[in-house]
C-alpha positions as CSV (number, residue, x, y, z in Angstrom):
1,M,0.4,-13.7,17.6
2,S,3.3,-13.8,15.1
3,P,6.2,-16.2,15.7
4,P,9.1,-14.6,17.7
5,G,11.4,-12.7,15.4
6,S,8.7,-12.5,12.6
7,N,7.2,-9.3,11.2
8,R,4.4,-11.3,9.5
9,A,0.9,-10.4,10.7
10,R,-1.6,-13.2,10.9
11,P,-4.8,-12.6,8.9
12,E,-6.9,-12.0,11.9
13,E,-4.5,-9.3,13.0
14,V,-4.5,-7.3,9.7
15,T,-6.9,-4.4,9.8
16,V,-6.1,-2.7,6.5
17,F,-8.1,-2.4,3.4
18,L,-6.6,-1.2,0.2
19,Q,-8.2,0.4,-2.8
20,V,-6.2,0.2,-6.0
21,I,-7.1,2.6,-8.8
22,E,-5.6,2.1,-12.2
23,M,-5.6,4.8,-14.7
24,T,-4.2,5.7,-18.1
25,T,-3.6,9.3,-18.7
26,T,-1.2,11.9,-20.1
27,K,-2.5,14.5,-17.6
28,I,-0.9,13.2,-14.3
29,T,0.1,16.7,-13.2
30,E,-3.6,17.7,-13.3
31,I,-4.6,14.5,-11.5
32,E,-2.1,15.2,-8.8
33,A,-3.5,18.7,-8.4
34,L,-7.0,17.4,-8.1
35,V,-5.9,14.8,-5.4
36,D,-4.2,17.7,-3.5
37,E,-7.5,19.7,-3.6
38,W,-9.4,16.6,-2.4
39,I,-7.0,16.2,0.5
40,A,-7.5,19.8,1.6
41,A,-11.2,19.7,1.1
42,T,-11.7,16.4,3.2
43,A,-9.3,17.2,6.0
44,G,-10.7,15.8,9.3
45,R,-13.4,13.8,7.5
46,R,-11.8,11.4,5.2
47,S,-10.8,7.9,6.4
48,A,-8.1,7.2,3.9
49,T,-4.8,7.0,5.8
50,R,-2.2,6.8,3.1
51,G,-2.1,7.2,-0.7
52,T,0.7,6.1,-3.0
53,L,0.9,7.0,-6.6
54,T,2.9,4.7,-8.9
55,K,3.8,4.8,-12.6
56,D,3.9,1.5,-14.6
57,R,7.4,1.1,-16.1
58,D,6.1,-1.3,-18.8
59,R,2.9,0.5,-19.9
60,P,3.3,4.2,-21.0
61,D,1.0,6.7,-19.3
62,T,-0.4,4.0,-16.9
63,Y,-0.5,4.9,-13.2
64,V,-1.7,3.0,-10.1
65,Q,-3.0,4.8,-7.0
66,I,-2.9,2.7,-3.8
67,V,-5.1,4.1,-1.0
68,A,-5.1,2.6,2.5
69,F,-8.0,2.6,4.9
70,P,-8.5,1.0,8.3
71,S,-11.4,-1.1,7.0
72,Y,-13.7,-1.7,4.0
73,E,-16.5,0.0,5.9
74,E,-14.4,3.1,6.4
75,A,-13.4,3.1,2.7
76,M,-17.0,3.0,1.7
77,A,-17.9,5.9,4.1
78,N,-15.0,7.8,2.5
79,S,-16.4,7.0,-1.0
80,A,-19.7,8.5,0.1
81,L,-18.3,11.9,0.8
82,P,-19.4,14.3,-1.9
83,E,-15.9,15.5,-2.5
84,T,-14.8,11.9,-3.2
85,A,-17.5,11.4,-5.8
86,A,-16.6,14.7,-7.4
87,L,-12.9,13.7,-7.5
88,A,-13.7,10.3,-9.1
89,E,-15.7,12.0,-11.9
90,K,-13.0,14.6,-12.6
91,L,-10.3,11.9,-12.6
92,A,-12.3,9.7,-15.0
93,A,-12.6,12.7,-17.4
94,L,-8.8,13.0,-17.5
95,C,-8.2,9.3,-18.1
96,D,-8.6,7.1,-21.1
97,P,-10.6,4.8,-20.9
98,G,-11.5,5.8,-17.4
99,L,-10.6,4.4,-13.9
100,T,-10.3,0.7,-12.9
101,F,-10.9,0.1,-9.2
102,R,-9.8,-2.9,-7.1
103,N,-11.0,-3.4,-3.5
104,L,-8.5,-5.5,-1.6
105,D,-8.6,-6.9,2.0
106,V,-5.0,-7.3,3.2
107,V,-4.5,-11.0,4.2
108,S,-0.9,-10.6,5.4
109,D,1.6,-7.9,5.6
110,N,5.3,-8.7,5.5
111,E,8.2,-6.6,6.3
112,F,11.4,-7.6,4.6
């Protein structure tokens, strides 16, 4: 349990897995449309709970998509969906040099 008055979750309390996808592209509008199609196509079956698209202020045309899952296992099940594989292939075709994935277990989560 966290100390009184603290919003810090202890590592054994955190049950979030993040996948970070970095991409360099000039076709972000097309990428957002593909993600919207994937969201519609996987309704009720995907395990992703949140997606945040960010733009790097220091590197032109560089974006980072942060996707949250309840666990690593659920993220891998989500990756196994045919729609997810098709999305990754289409995204990679719109990016130069492709996509970079990071798989991250959340150790702590602080609210400030």
